[in-house]
GUGU-277142 format. One record per residue (C-alpha): residue number from 1; residue in one letter; x, y, z. Coordinates in pm, 1 decimal. Layout:
<sites>
> NUM;A;X;Y;Z
...
</sites>
This chain:
<sites>
> 1;M;866.6;-297.0;-1485.3
> 2;K;939.8;-380.2;-1166.1
> 3;I;1129.1;-705.5;-1102.4
> 4;K;1108.2;-513.3;-790.4
> 5;I;1331.6;-323.0;-1047.4
> 6;K;1690.6;-346.2;-857.4
> 7;F;1636.0;-740.5;-852.5
> 8;L;1884.4;-762.2;-575.8
> 9;S;1835.2;-421.2;-338.2
> 10;I;1444.4;-409.2;-319.9
> 11;I;1298.6;-416.3;56.0
> 12;I;935.6;-442.1;33.2
> 13;I;723.6;-438.0;386.6
> 14;V;413.3;-699.9;350.5
> 15;T;160.0;-726.9;634.0
> 16;S;-113.9;-975.0;556.3
> 17;F;-406.5;-1115.0;771.7
> 18;S;-794.6;-1255.7;712.4
> 19;S;-1057.3;-1180.3;912.7
> 20;V;-1402.2;-1252.3;886.6
> 21;F;-1442.2;-1005.9;685.1
> 22;G;-1177.6;-1114.5;428.7
> 23;Q;-829.6;-1019.7;359.3
> 24;I;-607.5;-757.0;292.4
> 25;V;-271.2;-781.6;158.3
> 26;N;-83.4;-435.6;177.0
> 27;Q;230.4;-399.1;-73.0
> 28;P;206.6;-720.4;-232.9
> 29;N;494.2;-828.9;-423.7
> 30;Y;507.2;-906.6;-765.2
> 31;A;703.0;-1048.5;-1065.9
> 32;L;681.1;-825.4;-1399.2
> 33;K;500.3;-465.8;-1447.7
> 34;R;419.0;-182.5;-1657.4
> 35;P;482.4;126.5;-1643.5
> 36;E;726.8;141.9;-1441.1
> 37;T;583.7;426.0;-1178.6
> 38;L;282.6;258.2;-1146.1
> 39;E;239.4;51.5;-782.1
> 40;I;9.3;-193.3;-628.1
> 41;L;-70.0;-9.6;-234.3
> 42;K;-255.0;-298.0;-135.9
> 43;V;-559.9;-530.6;-232.2
> 44;E;-858.7;-585.0;-18.9
> 45;I;-1053.6;-961.5;-82.0
> 46;T;-1403.3;-1003.8;62.9
> 47;A;-1678.2;-1217.1;-21.8
> 48;E;-1894.4;-983.6;-208.2
> 49;K;-1552.1;-787.0;-401.1
> 50;T;-1179.8;-768.0;-415.8
> 51;L;-1044.0;-381.1;-453.6
> 52;I;-697.2;-295.4;-580.2
> 53;F;-537.0;16.6;-493.9
> 54;F;-278.8;150.8;-687.3
> 55;T;-95.1;488.5;-726.1
> 56;I;113.8;589.5;-1038.8
> 57;E;353.4;883.4;-1039.4
> 58;N;402.8;1136.2;-1377.5
> 59;R;740.3;1164.4;-1527.7
> 60;I;669.6;1409.9;-1817.5
> 61;E;568.4;1668.4;-1903.8
> 62;K;178.7;1693.6;-1999.1
> 63;G;121.6;1335.3;-1873.2
> 64;A;-233.1;1184.3;-1893.4
> 65;F;-341.5;824.3;-1754.7
> 66;C;-631.5;646.4;-1813.4
> 67;A;-798.2;277.6;-1693.0
> 68;D;-959.5;84.8;-2004.1
> 69;K;-1283.4;-103.6;-1920.6
> 70;N;-1135.9;-384.7;-2076.3
> 71;I;-927.8;-470.7;-1737.6
> 72;F;-924.2;-772.4;-1589.8
> 73;L;-739.7;-1032.4;-1319.2
> 74;L;-660.8;-1376.6;-1458.4
> 75;D;-628.7;-1663.5;-1153.8
> 76;P;-386.5;-1938.2;-1159.0
> 77;D;-680.8;-2160.8;-1313.2
> 78;G;-691.0;-1924.3;-1625.5
> 79;K;-1056.9;-1786.0;-1532.7
> 80;K;-1111.2;-1408.5;-1584.7
> 81;F;-1221.6;-1126.6;-1347.4
> 82;E;-1365.5;-844.2;-1567.9
> 83;L;-1384.6;-524.0;-1421.5
> 84;K;-1684.2;-404.9;-1251.6
> 85;K;-1587.1;-19.7;-1184.8
> 86;S;-1377.7;251.2;-1108.6
> 87;E;-1251.3;508.7;-883.3
> 88;G;-1023.0;786.3;-859.1
> 89;I;-938.2;719.8;-1254.1
> 90;P;-1137.8;816.1;-1644.7
> 91;T;-1217.4;559.8;-1868.1
> 92;C;-1034.4;590.4;-2190.3
> 93;P;-1070.5;816.5;-2369.8
> 94;E;-1115.2;1044.8;-2104.0
> 95;S;-804.8;1082.4;-1924.7
> 96;Y;-671.2;1236.2;-1588.3
> 97;K;-425.2;1561.4;-1703.1
> 98;F;-145.8;1600.3;-1423.4
> 99;K;-43.8;1921.2;-1352.1
> 100;S;337.4;1875.5;-1325.8
> 101;I;625.4;1603.5;-1304.1
> 102;G;625.4;1406.4;-996.3
> 103;E;210.5;1432.0;-910.9
> 104;K;91.1;1109.2;-778.6
> 105;L;-247.6;993.5;-853.2
> 106;S;-447.0;692.3;-685.3
> 107;F;-732.3;487.1;-775.5
> 108;T;-909.5;177.2;-726.6
> 109;L;-996.3;-109.1;-987.5
> 110;E;-1305.8;-359.4;-811.3
> 111;F;-1351.8;-723.4;-919.4
> 112;P;-1544.8;-972.9;-841.0
> 113;P;-1433.5;-1193.5;-542.7
> 114;L;-1180.7;-1416.5;-639.8
> 115;K;-1194.1;-1809.0;-490.1
> 116;P;-1101.6;-1846.8;-117.7
> 117;G;-759.4;-1948.2;-86.7
> 118;T;-596.6;-1805.5;-453.3
> 119;K;-256.2;-1745.0;-377.0
> 120;W;-189.9;-1530.5;-654.4
> 121;V;-337.4;-1306.0;-956.7
> 122;D;-223.0;-1136.6;-1268.6
> 123;I;-381.9;-797.8;-1392.4
> 124;I;-435.3;-692.8;-1732.0
> 125;E;-529.2;-424.4;-1900.9
> 126;D;-641.7;-542.7;-2302.2
> 127;C;-538.5;-220.0;-2464.8
> 128;S;-431.8;-114.7;-2768.4
> 129;S;-89.6;100.6;-2672.3
> 130;N;56.0;214.0;-2340.9
> 131;C;-135.3;-78.1;-2139.0
> 132;F;-68.9;-140.2;-1769.5
> 133;S;-20.9;-501.8;-1622.4
> 134;F;76.8;-671.0;-1327.9
> 135;Y;175.1;-1033.7;-1329.9
> 136;G;232.3;-1294.9;-1032.1
> 137;I;119.1;-1037.1;-773.9
> 138;T;116.6;-1287.8;-416.9
> 139;L;-141.1;-1268.4;-202.5
> 140;D;-5.9;-1560.1;12.4
> 141;A;104.6;-1439.0;335.3
> 142;D;360.9;-1694.6;424.2
> 143;L;573.3;-1646.1;113.6
> 144;N;538.5;-1241.1;111.3
> 145;K;687.1;-1245.9;397.5
> 146;K;962.6;-1527.7;295.8
> 147;L;1029.6;-1280.2;-3.7
> 148;D;1042.8;-945.2;182.0
> 149;E;1305.1;-1132.1;382.2
> 150;A;1502.4;-1295.8;106.3
> 151;F;1515.9;-948.9;-49.8
> 152;G;1591.4;-784.6;195.5
> 153;L;1885.2;-998.3;305.5
> 154;A;1951.8;-950.4;-63.4
> 155;S;2002.0;-604.9;-78.6
> 156;N;2310.3;-677.3;142.9
> 157;G;2433.8;-984.5;37.1
> 158;K;2703.0;-1092.7;-197.9
> 159;P;2576.2;-1253.8;-557.8
> 160;A;2722.0;-1542.3;-481.3
> 161;D;2509.3;-1628.5;-198.5
> 162;N;2187.1;-1450.6;-310.0
> 163;I;2170.8;-1787.5;-638.2
> 164;L;2145.9;-1965.8;-270.3
> 165;L;1877.8;-1766.5;-136.7
> 166;F;1708.2;-1725.1;-401.7
> 167;K;1736.1;-2084.9;-498.1
> 168;T;1618.9;-2242.0;-197.3
> 169;I;1322.9;-2004.8;-204.2
> 170;L;1204.1;-2140.7;-575.0
> 171;D;1306.0;-2526.3;-413.9
> 172;D;1016.8;-2478.5;-189.7
> 173;I;740.5;-2338.5;-447.4
> 174;D;929.3;-2479.6;-756.3
> 175;S;568.3;-2781.1;-789.6
> 176;Q;325.0;-2532.0;-682.1
> 177;N;278.8;-2308.4;-1025.5
> 178;L;333.6;-1955.8;-900.1
> 179;G;281.6;-1678.9;-1046.9
> 180;I;624.1;-1547.7;-848.2
> 181;E;831.0;-1799.3;-949.4
> 182;G;924.1;-1657.8;-1234.9
> 183;L;1117.7;-1351.1;-1057.6
> 184;L;1301.0;-1620.8;-855.4
> 185;Y;1447.4;-1748.0;-1164.7
> 186;I;1597.0;-1362.3;-1246.1
> 187;N;1715.9;-1289.9;-956.8
> 188;I;1924.7;-1587.6;-994.2
> 189;I;2055.9;-1515.5;-1342.2
> 190;N;2121.5;-1135.7;-1239.8
> 191;A;2346.9;-1237.3;-969.6
> 192;A;2500.2;-1502.8;-1143.7
> 193;V;2565.3;-1222.1;-1384.8
> 194;E;2689.2;-958.1;-1132.7
> 195;D;2927.3;-1234.9;-1018.3
> 196;A;3078.9;-1287.5;-1328.7
> 197;N;2943.5;-1654.5;-1330.8
> 198;K;2861.0;-1711.1;-1716.8
> 199;V;2853.9;-2063.5;-1627.1
> 200;D;2594.0;-2048.4;-1336.7
> 201;A;2393.9;-1770.9;-1544.8
> 202;M;2357.8;-1973.2;-1905.6
> 203;V;2202.1;-2263.8;-1709.9
> 204;W;1982.8;-2106.4;-1530.2
> 205;Y;1846.2;-1931.5;-1822.8
> 206;K;1829.0;-2229.9;-1969.8
> 207;R;1617.6;-2389.8;-1676.3
> 208;L;1346.6;-2095.0;-1686.9
> 209;G;1302.6;-2137.2;-2085.7
> 210;S;1244.8;-2533.6;-2030.1
> 211;S;1024.1;-2452.2;-1679.6
> 212;R;625.9;-2469.2;-1633.1
> 213;A;692.2;-2104.5;-1455.1
> 214;P;354.6;-1912.3;-1534.8
> 215;R;430.6;-1648.5;-1826.6
> 216;V;771.8;-1819.4;-1893.8
> 217;D;786.0;-1665.2;-2257.1
> 218;Q;760.4;-1282.2;-2069.2
> 219;Y;1027.9;-1365.9;-1812.1
> 220;I;1248.7;-1460.9;-2099.9
> 221;K;1149.7;-1155.9;-2358.0
> 222;F;1252.7;-944.9;-1986.4
> 223;L;1596.3;-1106.5;-1961.4
> 224;N;1688.1;-1074.1;-2371.9
> 225;D;1501.9;-709.0;-2352.8
> 226;K;1802.2;-626.9;-2058.5
> 227;G;2070.5;-795.4;-2303.8
> 228;I;2077.1;-1126.4;-2105.0
> 229;K;2030.4;-1433.2;-2349.2
> 230;Y;2211.9;-1771.7;-2389.4
</sites>
């Protein structure tokens, strides 16, 4: 899962624009994902549909991948948008068999149109095992730009400075119920850990736990799995 996976060393170029044909977001920022090798290339939103373009890289011998029919988008209001169709990938139990390690598969999933102005969504595969998901996919152009700039600066910055960097963005969005909020907490906590600042790491961990960030339990679990727990 991505947390950008190297929290403080990610530079992603995101462009987003709206036109009479809808909205396109290239390589949107997001908070958590699984599996690690699955990436979102682009999101296209029109009045008729929502298209999400993916790529996944195989890293195991005899790897296989499929898309369960029970995949849905979840908007900030909790409304589900069920999968309408997929292209480039078999529907489980049929699967695509990778021919080699490092091979990439590109595919597209189509959902109903989102409500105009939707700032973020989750995508969830509801299946029994090895399910994929993305939490906090950011569709807001201004926020994507701000996040890209922050991750770019953080990749060359000092941990103490990065705490302030991500705190500034968090302060700006804290009351907006945005899916990316948990990612900012995690970057702050990891910067504090990297700076050997246990007090700040504990304070921000507690703040995350008591926050109203969407999917806060998932972020706490992610930190706990990494050995960070206060």
